[in-house]
All heavy atoms as TSV, in Angstrom:
chain	resi	resn	atom	element	x	y	z
A	1	MET	N	N	0.825	-1.173	0.000
A	1	MET	CA	C	0.000	0.000	0.000
A	1	MET	C	C	0.880	1.250	0.000
A	1	MET	O	O	0.864	2.014	-0.936
A	1	MET	CB	C	-0.917	-0.020	1.211
A	1	MET	CG	C	-1.925	1.068	1.212
A	1	MET	SD	S	-3.181	0.618	2.407
A	1	MET	CE	C	-3.902	2.165	2.664
A	2	PHE	N	N	1.618	1.440	1.081
A	2	PHE	CA	C	2.585	2.532	1.105
A	2	PHE	C	C	3.891	1.976	0.582
A	2	PHE	O	O	4.382	0.970	1.058
A	2	PHE	CB	C	2.759	3.089	2.515
A	2	PHE	CG	C	1.513	3.710	3.047
A	2	PHE	CD1	C	0.751	3.068	3.990
A	2	PHE	CD2	C	1.080	4.930	2.560
A	2	PHE	CE1	C	-0.408	3.636	4.465
A	2	PHE	CE2	C	-0.074	5.505	3.031
A	2	PHE	CZ	C	-0.835	4.857	3.985
A	3	GLY	N	N	4.459	2.655	-0.369
A	3	GLY	CA	C	5.643	2.147	-1.052
A	3	GLY	C	C	6.850	1.996	-0.143
A	3	GLY	O	O	6.940	2.573	0.933
A	4	GLY	N	N	7.777	1.210	-0.612
A	4	GLY	CA	C	9.016	1.012	0.115
A	4	GLY	C	C	9.930	2.214	0.042
A	4	GLY	O	O	10.966	2.257	0.682
A	5	ARG	N	N	9.528	3.210	-0.742
A	5	ARG	CA	C	10.352	4.402	-0.908
A	5	ARG	C	C	10.488	5.173	0.407
A	5	ARG	O	O	11.576	5.596	0.774
A	5	ARG	CB	C	9.746	5.287	-1.982
A	5	ARG	CG	C	10.483	6.562	-2.195
A	5	ARG	CD	C	9.844	7.371	-3.271
A	5	ARG	NE	N	10.780	7.440	-4.385
A	5	ARG	CZ	C	10.517	7.975	-5.533
A	5	ARG	NH1	N	9.322	8.447	-5.771
A	5	ARG	NH2	N	11.433	8.031	-6.466
A	6	SER	N	N	9.392	5.362	1.122
A	6	SER	CA	C	9.466	6.093	2.399
A	6	SER	C	C	10.226	5.280	3.438
A	6	SER	O	O	10.921	5.835	4.284
A	6	SER	CB	C	8.069	6.434	2.911
A	6	SER	OG	O	7.339	5.267	3.201
A	7	ARG	N	N	10.085	3.974	3.368
A	7	ARG	CA	C	10.804	3.110	4.301
A	7	ARG	C	C	12.305	3.152	4.045
A	7	ARG	O	O	13.105	3.176	4.971
A	7	ARG	CB	C	10.291	1.677	4.183
A	7	ARG	CG	C	10.536	0.850	5.408
A	7	ARG	CD	C	9.909	-0.504	5.282
A	7	ARG	NE	N	8.543	-0.420	5.753
A	7	ARG	CZ	C	7.702	-1.433	5.752
A	7	ARG	NH1	N	8.080	-2.586	5.281
A	7	ARG	NH2	N	6.496	-1.297	6.208
A	8	SER	N	N	12.691	3.193	2.793
A	8	SER	CA	C	14.125	3.250	2.479
A	8	SER	C	C	14.700	4.622	2.825
A	8	SER	O	O	15.841	4.719	3.257
A	8	SER	CB	C	14.366	2.921	1.010
A	8	SER	OG	O	13.890	3.953	0.179
A	9	ARG	N	N	13.897	5.685	2.683
A	9	ARG	CA	C	14.367	7.012	3.087
A	9	ARG	C	C	14.578	7.062	4.590
A	9	ARG	O	O	15.542	7.662	5.070
A	9	ARG	CB	C	13.366	8.082	2.682
A	9	ARG	CG	C	13.444	8.477	1.261
A	9	ARG	CD	C	12.554	9.654	1.002
A	9	ARG	NE	N	12.604	10.034	-0.389
A	9	ARG	CZ	C	11.873	10.972	-0.923
A	9	ARG	NH1	N	11.023	11.638	-0.163
A	9	ARG	NH2	N	11.978	11.266	-2.187
A	10	ALA	N	N	13.661	6.466	5.336
A	10	ALA	CA	C	13.805	6.442	6.796
A	10	ALA	C	C	15.040	5.642	7.191
A	10	ALA	O	O	15.771	6.034	8.107
A	10	ALA	CB	C	12.558	5.847	7.442
A	11	LEU	N	N	15.283	4.535	6.506
A	11	LEU	CA	C	16.455	3.723	6.803
A	11	LEU	C	C	17.735	4.494	6.512
A	11	LEU	O	O	18.676	4.464	7.311
A	11	LEU	CB	C	16.427	2.426	5.991
A	11	LEU	CG	C	17.606	1.493	6.189
A	11	LEU	CD1	C	17.643	0.992	7.624
A	11	LEU	CD2	C	17.548	0.334	5.218
A	12	TRP	N	N	17.771	5.207	5.401
A	12	TRP	CA	C	18.961	6.009	5.082
A	12	TRP	C	C	19.149	7.125	6.089
A	12	TRP	O	O	20.277	7.469	6.440
A	12	TRP	CB	C	18.869	6.572	3.669
A	12	TRP	CG	C	19.230	5.571	2.620
A	12	TRP	CD1	C	18.399	5.001	1.728
A	12	TRP	CD2	C	20.520	5.002	2.391
A	12	TRP	NE1	N	19.079	4.106	0.945
A	12	TRP	CE2	C	20.390	4.093	1.326
A	12	TRP	CE3	C	21.765	5.169	2.980
A	12	TRP	CZ2	C	21.452	3.363	0.837
A	12	TRP	CZ3	C	22.831	4.432	2.483
A	12	TRP	CH2	C	22.676	3.544	1.430
A	13	GLY	N	N	18.044	7.706	6.569
A	13	GLY	CA	C	18.145	8.752	7.582
A	13	GLY	C	C	18.718	8.225	8.881
A	13	GLY	O	O	19.571	8.857	9.510
A	14	VAL	N	N	18.251	7.048	9.295
A	14	VAL	CA	C	18.755	6.438	10.525
A	14	VAL	C	C	20.232	6.089	10.374
A	14	VAL	O	O	21.034	6.316	11.287
A	14	VAL	CB	C	17.925	5.186	10.888
A	14	VAL	CG1	C	18.589	4.367	11.970
A	14	VAL	CG2	C	16.526	5.598	11.309
A	15	LEU	N	N	20.615	5.555	9.230
A	15	LEU	CA	C	22.019	5.225	8.991
A	15	LEU	C	C	22.898	6.473	8.978
A	15	LEU	O	O	24.022	6.455	9.489
A	15	LEU	CB	C	22.172	4.456	7.680
A	15	LEU	CG	C	21.665	3.017	7.686
A	15	LEU	CD1	C	21.751	2.418	6.296
A	15	LEU	CD2	C	22.440	2.181	8.679
A	16	LEU	N	N	22.383	7.574	8.430
A	16	LEU	CA	C	23.139	8.818	8.408
A	16	LEU	C	C	23.346	9.367	9.821
A	16	LEU	O	O	24.455	9.775	10.178
A	16	LEU	CB	C	22.426	9.851	7.542
A	16	LEU	CG	C	23.098	11.214	7.422
A	16	LEU	CD1	C	24.432	11.069	6.686
A	16	LEU	CD2	C	22.188	12.186	6.722
A	17	VAL	N	N	22.295	9.342	10.634
A	17	VAL	CA	C	22.423	9.815	12.020
A	17	VAL	C	C	23.391	8.916	12.790
A	17	VAL	O	O	24.226	9.404	13.562
A	17	VAL	CB	C	21.043	9.860	12.699
A	17	VAL	CG1	C	21.166	10.076	14.195
A	17	VAL	CG2	C	20.193	10.949	12.083
A	18	PHE	N	N	23.316	7.606	12.592
A	18	PHE	CA	C	24.230	6.674	13.252
A	18	PHE	C	C	25.671	6.952	12.841
A	18	PHE	O	O	26.578	6.962	13.673
A	18	PHE	CB	C	23.843	5.232	12.913
A	18	PHE	CG	C	24.749	4.211	13.536
A	18	PHE	CD1	C	24.679	3.937	14.887
A	18	PHE	CD2	C	25.678	3.529	12.770
A	18	PHE	CE1	C	25.515	3.005	15.471
A	18	PHE	CE2	C	26.523	2.595	13.337
A	18	PHE	CZ	C	26.436	2.336	14.691
A	19	LEU	N	N	25.900	7.215	11.565
A	19	LEU	CA	C	27.245	7.510	11.084
A	19	LEU	C	C	27.770	8.821	11.670
A	19	LEU	O	O	28.948	8.911	12.042
A	19	LEU	CB	C	27.245	7.572	9.556
A	19	LEU	CG	C	28.589	7.770	8.886
A	19	LEU	CD1	C	29.467	6.549	9.114
A	19	LEU	CD2	C	28.408	8.020	7.410
A	20	ILE	N	N	26.910	9.812	11.775
A	20	ILE	CA	C	27.319	11.087	12.372
A	20	ILE	C	C	27.706	10.883	13.828
A	20	ILE	O	O	28.736	11.376	14.284
A	20	ILE	CB	C	26.206	12.141	12.216
A	20	ILE	CG1	C	26.108	12.587	10.765
A	20	ILE	CG2	C	26.456	13.340	13.120
A	20	ILE	CD1	C	24.923	13.458	10.467
A	21	PHE	N	N	26.875	10.152	14.581
A	21	PHE	CA	C	27.197	9.889	15.987
A	21	PHE	C	C	28.448	9.041	16.133
A	21	PHE	O	O	29.155	9.131	17.125
A	21	PHE	CB	C	26.035	9.208	16.706
A	21	PHE	CG	C	25.004	10.156	17.228
A	21	PHE	CD1	C	23.663	9.894	17.074
A	21	PHE	CD2	C	25.368	11.319	17.883
A	21	PHE	CE1	C	22.705	10.762	17.564
A	21	PHE	CE2	C	24.427	12.197	18.367
A	21	PHE	CZ	C	23.089	11.913	18.205
A	22	LEU	N	N	28.745	8.221	15.153
A	22	LEU	CA	C	29.933	7.381	15.213
A	22	LEU	C	C	31.203	8.188	14.936
A	22	LEU	O	O	32.232	7.980	15.592
A	22	LEU	CB	C	29.812	6.240	14.196
A	22	LEU	CG	C	30.863	5.162	14.219
A	22	LEU	CD1	C	30.769	4.376	15.519
A	22	LEU	CD2	C	30.693	4.234	13.040
A	23	LEU	N	N	31.143	9.135	14.023
A	23	LEU	CA	C	32.333	9.891	13.635
A	23	LEU	C	C	32.525	11.185	14.421
A	23	LEU	O	O	33.636	11.713	14.474
A	23	LEU	CB	C	32.270	10.219	12.140
A	23	LEU	CG	C	32.281	9.025	11.204
A	23	LEU	CD1	C	32.119	9.474	9.768
A	23	LEU	CD2	C	33.549	8.215	11.373
A	24	LEU	N	N	31.475	11.696	15.037
A	24	LEU	CA	C	31.545	12.978	15.713
A	24	LEU	C	C	32.493	13.016	16.911
A	24	LEU	O	O	33.169	14.021	17.104
A	24	LEU	CB	C	30.137	13.406	16.131
A	24	LEU	CG	C	29.890	14.886	16.290
A	24	LEU	CD1	C	30.230	15.624	15.009
A	24	LEU	CD2	C	28.446	15.130	16.666
A	25	PRO	N	N	32.617	11.969	17.734
A	25	PRO	CA	C	33.542	12.057	18.877
A	25	PRO	C	C	34.995	12.283	18.493
A	25	PRO	O	O	35.768	12.799	19.291
A	25	PRO	CB	C	33.372	10.711	19.583
A	25	PRO	CG	C	32.015	10.272	19.236
A	25	PRO	CD	C	31.790	10.763	17.837
A	26	GLY	N	N	35.389	11.925	17.314
A	26	GLY	CA	C	36.757	12.166	16.884
A	26	GLY	C	C	37.009	13.608	16.479
A	26	GLY	O	O	38.151	14.030	16.343
A	27	VAL	N	N	35.935	14.382	16.308
A	27	VAL	CA	C	36.057	15.740	15.803
A	27	VAL	C	C	35.796	16.780	16.888
A	27	VAL	O	O	36.492	17.783	16.964
A	27	VAL	CB	C	35.077	15.959	14.620
A	27	VAL	CG1	C	35.151	17.372	14.104
A	27	VAL	CG2	C	35.339	14.961	13.519
A	28	ILE	N	N	34.800	16.546	17.726
A	28	ILE	CA	C	34.424	17.553	18.725
A	28	ILE	C	C	35.148	17.297	20.044
A	28	ILE	O	O	35.649	16.198	20.284
A	28	ILE	CB	C	32.888	17.568	18.950
A	28	ILE	CG1	C	32.387	16.233	19.487
A	28	ILE	CG2	C	32.164	17.932	17.679
A	28	ILE	CD1	C	30.920	16.228	19.837
A	29	PRO	N	N	35.215	18.300	20.923
A	29	PRO	CA	C	35.888	18.126	22.219
A	29	PRO	C	C	35.195	17.085	23.103
A	29	PRO	O	O	34.003	16.793	22.946
A	29	PRO	CB	C	35.791	19.513	22.862
A	29	PRO	CG	C	35.581	20.451	21.746
A	29	PRO	CD	C	34.828	19.689	20.700
A	30	GLU	N	N	35.955	16.536	24.040
A	30	GLU	CA	C	35.464	15.478	24.907
A	30	GLU	C	C	34.300	15.937	25.784
A	30	GLU	O	O	33.413	15.146	26.109
A	30	GLU	CB	C	36.612	14.975	25.786
A	30	GLU	CG	C	36.284	13.736	26.567
A	30	GLU	CD	C	37.481	13.221	27.333
A	30	GLU	OE1	O	38.623	13.455	26.908
A	30	GLU	OE2	O	37.260	12.579	28.370
A	31	PHE	N	N	34.285	17.199	26.153
A	31	PHE	CA	C	33.193	17.725	26.986
A	31	PHE	C	C	31.850	17.565	26.298
A	31	PHE	O	O	30.859	17.162	26.911
A	31	PHE	CB	C	33.444	19.207	27.306
A	31	PHE	CG	C	32.296	19.878	27.978
A	31	PHE	CD1	C	32.027	19.631	29.319
A	31	PHE	CD2	C	31.476	20.745	27.281
A	31	PHE	CE1	C	30.962	20.240	29.949
A	31	PHE	CE2	C	30.416	21.367	27.899
A	31	PHE	CZ	C	30.156	21.110	29.238
A	32	TYR	N	N	31.794	17.865	24.997
A	32	TYR	CA	C	30.537	17.758	24.269
A	32	TYR	C	C	30.127	16.305	24.064
A	32	TYR	O	O	28.932	16.001	24.004
A	32	TYR	CB	C	30.631	18.499	22.938
A	32	TYR	CG	C	30.793	19.987	23.124
A	32	TYR	CD1	C	31.964	20.618	22.744
A	32	TYR	CD2	C	29.792	20.741	23.702
A	32	TYR	CE1	C	32.131	21.976	22.923
A	32	TYR	CE2	C	29.946	22.103	23.889
A	32	TYR	CZ	C	31.112	22.711	23.502
A	32	TYR	OH	O	31.260	24.052	23.692
A	33	VAL	N	N	31.082	15.425	23.954
A	33	VAL	CA	C	30.771	13.998	23.871
A	33	VAL	C	C	30.139	13.540	25.182
A	33	VAL	O	O	29.137	12.815	25.189
A	33	VAL	CB	C	32.036	13.172	23.562
A	33	VAL	CG1	C	31.749	11.685	23.617
A	33	VAL	CG2	C	32.608	13.556	22.208
A	34	TYR	N	N	30.693	13.996	26.297
A	34	TYR	CA	C	30.153	13.646	27.609
A	34	TYR	C	C	28.737	14.198	27.778
A	34	TYR	O	O	27.836	13.480	28.230
A	34	TYR	CB	C	31.067	14.196	28.706
A	34	TYR	CG	C	30.496	14.057	30.091
A	34	TYR	CD1	C	30.469	12.825	30.722
A	34	TYR	CD2	C	29.974	15.155	30.755
A	34	TYR	CE1	C	29.935	12.690	31.991
A	34	TYR	CE2	C	29.437	15.030	32.011
A	34	TYR	CZ	C	29.417	13.794	32.631
A	34	TYR	OH	O	28.880	13.675	33.870
A	35	ILE	N	N	28.528	15.452	27.431
A	35	ILE	CA	C	27.206	16.066	27.562
A	35	ILE	C	C	26.180	15.352	26.679
A	35	ILE	O	O	25.045	15.113	27.087
A	35	ILE	CB	C	27.273	17.574	27.231
A	35	ILE	CG1	C	28.087	18.304	28.284
A	35	ILE	CG2	C	25.884	18.188	27.115
A	35	ILE	CD1	C	27.496	18.251	29.675
A	36	THR	N	N	26.575	14.987	25.474
A	36	THR	CA	C	25.669	14.253	24.588
A	36	THR	C	C	25.309	12.899	25.179
A	36	THR	O	O	24.147	12.473	25.124
A	36	THR	CB	C	26.313	14.078	23.202
A	36	THR	OG1	O	26.672	15.354	22.697
A	36	THR	CG2	C	25.377	13.394	22.244
A	37	GLY	N	N	26.277	12.211	25.768
A	37	GLY	CA	C	25.997	10.926	26.412
A	37	GLY	C	C	25.045	11.073	27.587
A	37	GLY	O	O	24.122	10.271	27.751
A	38	VAL	N	N	25.253	12.100	28.394
A	38	VAL	CA	C	24.352	12.339	29.534
A	38	VAL	C	C	22.945	12.644	29.038
A	38	VAL	O	O	21.955	12.151	29.593
A	38	VAL	CB	C	24.897	13.484	30.417
A	38	VAL	CG1	C	23.866	13.947	31.423
A	38	VAL	CG2	C	26.155	13.033	31.135
A	39	MET	N	N	22.827	13.429	27.980
A	39	MET	CA	C	21.510	13.751	27.436
A	39	MET	C	C	20.810	12.510	26.895
A	39	MET	O	O	19.601	12.328	27.109
A	39	MET	CB	C	21.640	14.800	26.331
A	39	MET	CG	C	21.946	16.167	26.849
A	39	MET	SD	S	22.242	17.475	25.647
A	39	MET	CE	C	21.647	16.894	24.120
A	40	LEU	N	N	21.541	11.641	26.219
A	40	LEU	CA	C	20.936	10.431	25.673
A	40	LEU	C	C	20.504	9.467	26.773
A	40	LEU	O	O	19.432	8.861	26.686
A	40	LEU	CB	C	21.901	9.754	24.696
A	40	LEU	CG	C	22.148	10.499	23.393
A	40	LEU	CD1	C	23.232	9.809	22.581
A	40	LEU	CD2	C	20.873	10.608	22.589
A	41	VAL	N	N	21.317	9.319	27.820
A	41	VAL	CA	C	20.957	8.429	28.927
A	41	VAL	C	C	19.756	8.981	29.679
A	41	VAL	O	O	18.847	8.236	30.064
A	41	VAL	CB	C	22.169	8.208	29.858
A	41	VAL	CG1	C	21.759	7.551	31.158
A	41	VAL	CG2	C	23.217	7.381	29.160
A	42	THR	N	N	19.710	10.294	29.899
A	42	THR	CA	C	18.574	10.897	30.574
A	42	THR	C	C	17.311	10.767	29.728
A	42	THR	O	O	16.226	10.514	30.252
A	42	THR	CB	C	18.861	12.374	30.882
A	42	THR	OG1	O	20.081	12.453	31.621
A	42	THR	CG2	C	17.756	13.005	31.683
A	43	GLY	N	N	17.442	10.902	28.420
A	43	GLY	CA	C	16.304	10.697	27.532
A	43	GLY	C	C	15.810	9.262	27.565
A	43	GLY	O	O	14.603	9.005	27.511
A	44	LEU	N	N	16.728	8.313	27.661
A	44	LEU	CA	C	16.343	6.906	27.775
A	44	LEU	C	C	15.585	6.652	29.068
A	44	LEU	O	O	14.575	5.944	29.080
A	44	LEU	CB	C	17.591	6.025	27.706
A	44	LEU	CG	C	17.384	4.525	27.706
A	44	LEU	CD1	C	16.624	4.101	26.469
A	44	LEU	CD2	C	18.717	3.826	27.771
A	45	LEU	N	N	16.036	7.261	30.159
A	45	LEU	CA	C	15.329	7.143	31.434
A	45	LEU	C	C	13.935	7.748	31.332
A	45	LEU	O	O	12.954	7.159	31.791
A	45	LEU	CB	C	16.111	7.822	32.551
A	45	LEU	CG	C	15.418	7.890	33.907
A	45	LEU	CD1	C	15.337	6.515	34.531
A	45	LEU	CD2	C	16.118	8.862	34.824
A	46	ALA	N	N	13.826	8.909	30.715
A	46	ALA	CA	C	12.533	9.569	30.581
A	46	ALA	C	C	11.570	8.751	29.725
A	46	ALA	O	O	10.380	8.629	30.050
A	46	ALA	CB	C	12.718	10.958	29.990
A	47	MET	N	N	12.072	8.153	28.645
A	47	MET	CA	C	11.196	7.340	27.804
A	47	MET	C	C	10.741	6.078	28.521
A	47	MET	O	O	9.578	5.668	28.388
A	47	MET	CB	C	11.913	6.969	26.506
A	47	MET	CG	C	12.044	8.117	25.557
A	47	MET	SD	S	12.623	7.669	23.913
A	47	MET	CE	C	14.151	6.828	24.256
A	48	SER	N	N	11.622	5.458	29.300
A	48	SER	CA	C	11.213	4.250	30.015
A	48	SER	C	C	10.200	4.579	31.102
A	48	SER	O	O	9.244	3.837	31.313
A	48	SER	CB	C	12.422	3.534	30.603
A	48	SER	OG	O	12.999	4.307	31.641
A	49	LEU	N	N	10.391	5.714	31.788
A	49	LEU	CA	C	9.401	6.121	32.783
A	49	LEU	C	C	8.073	6.470	32.127
A	49	LEU	O	O	7.013	6.202	32.692
A	49	LEU	CB	C	9.920	7.299	33.598
A	49	LEU	CG	C	10.926	6.961	34.677
A	49	LEU	CD1	C	11.473	8.237	35.305
A	49	LEU	CD2	C	10.319	6.077	35.730
A	50	ASN	N	N	8.106	7.072	30.950
A	50	ASN	CA	C	6.869	7.379	30.245
A	50	ASN	C	C	6.129	6.107	29.862
A	50	ASN	O	O	4.898	6.051	29.946
A	50	ASN	CB	C	7.161	8.208	28.999
A	50	ASN	CG	C	5.909	8.617	28.267
A	50	ASN	OD1	O	4.862	8.828	28.881
A	50	ASN	ND2	N	6.013	8.745	26.965
A	51	MET	N	N	6.868	5.079	29.453
A	51	MET	CA	C	6.218	3.818	29.091
A	51	MET	C	C	5.550	3.173	30.300
A	51	MET	O	O	4.426	2.693	30.204
A	51	MET	CB	C	7.239	2.849	28.477
A	51	MET	CG	C	7.746	3.265	27.135
A	51	MET	SD	S	6.504	3.190	25.865
A	51	MET	CE	C	6.303	1.434	25.719
A	52	VAL	N	N	6.235	3.171	31.438
A	52	VAL	CA	C	5.710	2.477	32.614
A	52	VAL	C	C	4.625	3.292	33.300
A	52	VAL	O	O	3.538	2.794	33.583
A	52	VAL	CB	C	6.856	2.154	33.607
A	52	VAL	CG1	C	6.309	1.612	34.901
A	52	VAL	CG2	C	7.792	1.140	32.997
A	53	ILE	N	N	4.900	4.568	33.563
A	53	ILE	CA	C	3.963	5.381	34.322
A	53	ILE	C	C	2.858	5.933	33.420
A	53	ILE	O	O	1.683	5.876	33.765
A	53	ILE	CB	C	4.698	6.529	35.046
A	53	ILE	CG1	C	5.644	5.955	36.089
A	53	ILE	CG2	C	3.716	7.471	35.714
A	53	ILE	CD1	C	6.545	6.974	36.725
A	54	GLY	N	N	3.220	6.459	32.268
A	54	GLY	CA	C	2.242	7.097	31.397
A	54	GLY	C	C	1.296	6.117	30.738
A	54	GLY	O	O	0.081	6.299	30.765
A	55	HIS	N	N	1.826	5.073	30.148
A	55	HIS	CA	C	0.989	4.129	29.428
A	55	HIS	C	C	0.519	2.972	30.306
A	55	HIS	O	O	-0.576	2.466	30.120
A	55	HIS	CB	C	1.726	3.580	28.206
A	55	HIS	CG	C	2.061	4.635	27.203
A	55	HIS	ND1	N	1.116	5.220	26.407
A	55	HIS	CD2	C	3.239	5.227	26.891
A	55	HIS	CE1	C	1.694	6.129	25.632
A	55	HIS	NE2	N	2.990	6.147	25.905
A	56	GLY	N	N	1.343	2.557	31.242
A	56	GLY	CA	C	0.995	1.410	32.072
A	56	GLY	C	C	0.284	1.776	33.356
A	56	GLY	O	O	-0.440	0.975	33.937
A	57	GLY	N	N	0.486	2.996	33.836
A	57	GLY	CA	C	-0.161	3.417	35.073
A	57	GLY	C	C	0.472	2.821	36.320
A	57	GLY	O	O	-0.105	2.889	37.400
A	58	MET	N	N	1.654	2.234	36.202
A	58	MET	CA	C	2.321	1.634	37.352
A	58	MET	C	C	3.485	2.517	37.767
A	58	MET	O	O	4.091	3.185	36.944
A	58	MET	CB	C	2.868	0.250	36.996
A	58	MET	CG	C	1.836	-0.724	36.517
A	58	MET	SD	S	2.566	-2.297	36.063
A	58	MET	CE	C	3.376	-1.892	34.545
A	59	TYR	N	N	3.803	2.497	39.036
A	59	TYR	CA	C	4.986	3.216	39.499
A	59	TYR	C	C	5.962	2.210	40.060
A	59	TYR	O	O	5.610	1.416	40.935
A	59	TYR	CB	C	4.656	4.267	40.556
A	59	TYR	CG	C	5.855	5.115	40.870
A	59	TYR	CD1	C	6.283	6.073	39.976
A	59	TYR	CD2	C	6.594	4.919	42.021
A	59	TYR	CE1	C	7.402	6.834	40.220
A	59	TYR	CE2	C	7.718	5.675	42.285
A	59	TYR	CZ	C	8.114	6.634	41.383
A	59	TYR	OH	O	9.230	7.377	41.628
A	60	GLN	N	N	7.160	2.224	39.553
A	60	GLN	CA	C	8.179	1.295	40.005
A	60	GLN	C	C	9.429	2.080	40.363
A	60	GLN	O	O	9.799	3.025	39.675
A	60	GLN	CB	C	8.491	0.290	38.897
A	60	GLN	CG	C	7.274	-0.516	38.508
A	60	GLN	CD	C	7.540	-1.358	37.280
A	60	GLN	OE1	O	8.547	-1.200	36.610
A	60	GLN	NE2	N	6.631	-2.246	36.973
A	61	PHE	N	N	10.084	1.679	41.434
A	61	PHE	CA	C	11.248	2.396	41.919
A	61	PHE	C	C	12.551	1.969	41.239
A	61	PHE	O	O	13.558	2.627	41.379
A	61	PHE	CB	C	11.406	2.197	43.429
A	61	PHE	CG	C	10.359	2.916	44.217
A	61	PHE	CD1	C	9.344	2.230	44.835
A	61	PHE	CD2	C	10.395	4.296	44.320
A	61	PHE	CE1	C	8.381	2.895	45.551
A	61	PHE	CE2	C	9.430	4.977	45.041
A	61	PHE	CZ	C	8.418	4.268	45.657
A	62	HIS	N	N	12.544	0.868	40.530
A	62	HIS	CA	C	13.811	0.359	40.016
A	62	HIS	C	C	14.412	1.268	38.941
A	62	HIS	O	O	15.610	1.221	38.722
A	62	HIS	CB	C	13.659	-1.070	39.498
A	62	HIS	CG	C	12.859	-1.204	38.244
A	62	HIS	ND1	N	11.491	-1.319	38.263
A	62	HIS	CD2	C	13.240	-1.220	36.950
A	62	HIS	CE1	C	11.051	-1.436	37.025
A	62	HIS	NE2	N	12.097	-1.371	36.213
A	63	HIS	N	N	13.631	2.098	38.269
A	63	HIS	CA	C	14.211	3.012	37.283
A	63	HIS	C	C	15.180	3.981	37.961
A	63	HIS	O	O	16.294	4.190	37.503
A	63	HIS	CB	C	13.114	3.802	36.572
A	63	HIS	CG	C	12.367	3.003	35.576
A	63	HIS	ND1	N	11.236	2.294	35.911
A	63	HIS	CD2	C	12.588	2.789	34.265
A	63	HIS	CE1	C	10.791	1.685	34.842
A	63	HIS	NE2	N	11.597	1.959	33.824
A	64	GLY	N	N	14.749	4.570	39.053
A	64	GLY	CA	C	15.608	5.492	39.787
A	64	GLY	C	C	16.814	4.804	40.392
A	64	GLY	O	O	17.904	5.367	40.437
A	65	VAL	N	N	16.621	3.563	40.845
A	65	VAL	CA	C	17.727	2.810	41.451
A	65	VAL	C	C	18.790	2.497	40.396
A	65	VAL	O	O	19.985	2.692	40.635
A	65	VAL	CB	C	17.206	1.510	42.103
A	65	VAL	CG1	C	18.349	0.621	42.540
A	65	VAL	CG2	C	16.306	1.840	43.279
A	66	PHE	N	N	18.371	2.022	39.228
A	66	PHE	CA	C	19.329	1.718	38.167
A	66	PHE	C	C	20.046	2.977	37.693
A	66	PHE	O	O	21.236	2.951	37.406
A	66	PHE	CB	C	18.646	1.040	36.983
A	66	PHE	CG	C	18.218	-0.372	37.274
A	66	PHE	CD1	C	17.104	-0.912	36.655
A	66	PHE	CD2	C	18.915	-1.164	38.161
A	66	PHE	CE1	C	16.707	-2.208	36.898
A	66	PHE	CE2	C	18.535	-2.454	38.428
A	66	PHE	CZ	C	17.420	-2.975	37.795
A	67	TYR	N	N	19.317	4.077	37.590
A	67	TYR	CA	C	19.932	5.337	37.176
A	67	TYR	C	C	20.941	5.813	38.201
A	67	TYR	O	O	22.025	6.256	37.856
A	67	TYR	CB	C	18.831	6.379	36.968
A	67	TYR	CG	C	19.300	7.650	36.316
A	67	TYR	CD1	C	19.641	7.679	34.978
A	67	TYR	CD2	C	19.398	8.818	37.033
A	67	TYR	CE1	C	20.073	8.835	34.364
A	67	TYR	CE2	C	19.831	9.992	36.437
A	67	TYR	CZ	C	20.164	9.991	35.109
A	67	TYR	OH	O	20.589	11.140	34.516
A	68	GLY	N	N	20.626	5.684	39.491
A	68	GLY	CA	C	21.545	6.084	40.549
A	68	GLY	C	C	22.785	5.204	40.599
A	68	GLY	O	O	23.903	5.694	40.795
A	69	ILE	N	N	22.596	3.905	40.444
A	69	ILE	CA	C	23.746	2.997	40.453
A	69	ILE	C	C	24.669	3.286	39.272
A	69	ILE	O	O	25.888	3.310	39.397
A	69	ILE	CB	C	23.268	1.522	40.433
A	69	ILE	CG1	C	22.648	1.162	41.765
A	69	ILE	CG2	C	24.431	0.579	40.111
A	69	ILE	CD1	C	21.988	-0.199	41.793
A	70	GLY	N	N	24.068	3.557	38.105
A	70	GLY	CA	C	24.866	3.902	36.938
A	70	GLY	C	C	25.622	5.213	37.129
A	70	GLY	O	O	26.739	5.359	36.657
A	71	ALA	N	N	25.011	6.166	37.839
A	71	ALA	CA	C	25.673	7.449	38.065
A	71	ALA	C	C	26.866	7.283	39.001
A	71	ALA	O	O	27.880	7.942	38.828
A	71	ALA	CB	C	24.675	8.437	38.650
A	72	TYR	N	N	26.752	6.423	40.005
A	72	TYR	CA	C	27.848	6.237	40.945
A	72	TYR	C	C	28.912	5.283	40.446
A	72	TYR	O	O	29.984	5.199	41.009
A	72	TYR	CB	C	27.315	5.771	42.303
A	72	TYR	CG	C	26.704	6.888	43.096
A	72	TYR	CD1	C	25.351	6.922	43.341
A	72	TYR	CD2	C	27.488	7.927	43.582
A	72	TYR	CE1	C	24.784	7.951	44.055
A	72	TYR	CE2	C	26.937	8.959	44.286
A	72	TYR	CZ	C	25.586	8.972	44.535
A	72	TYR	OH	O	25.043	10.002	45.226
A	73	THR	N	N	28.595	4.524	39.402
A	73	THR	CA	C	29.580	3.596	38.873
A	73	THR	C	C	30.413	4.322	37.900
A	73	THR	O	O	31.380	4.339	37.511
A	73	THR	CB	C	28.893	2.423	38.160
A	73	THR	OG1	O	27.811	1.970	38.899
A	73	THR	CG2	C	29.836	1.279	37.974
């Protein structure tokens, strides 16, 4: 129904973003690499909490515990 053209464009877009993230740490300063990593990990935490609390209606403490353990490790 919907052609494979949009699917292949999305795949190329994802591959391009992956390639940029793969090559960017060699070009930019280490501080920005660290900040980008912190932003991505915090976004992952936010998305997992949204899935559990927002869509599931459950509250679980292990998200905060895993995030805290990762921060201290």
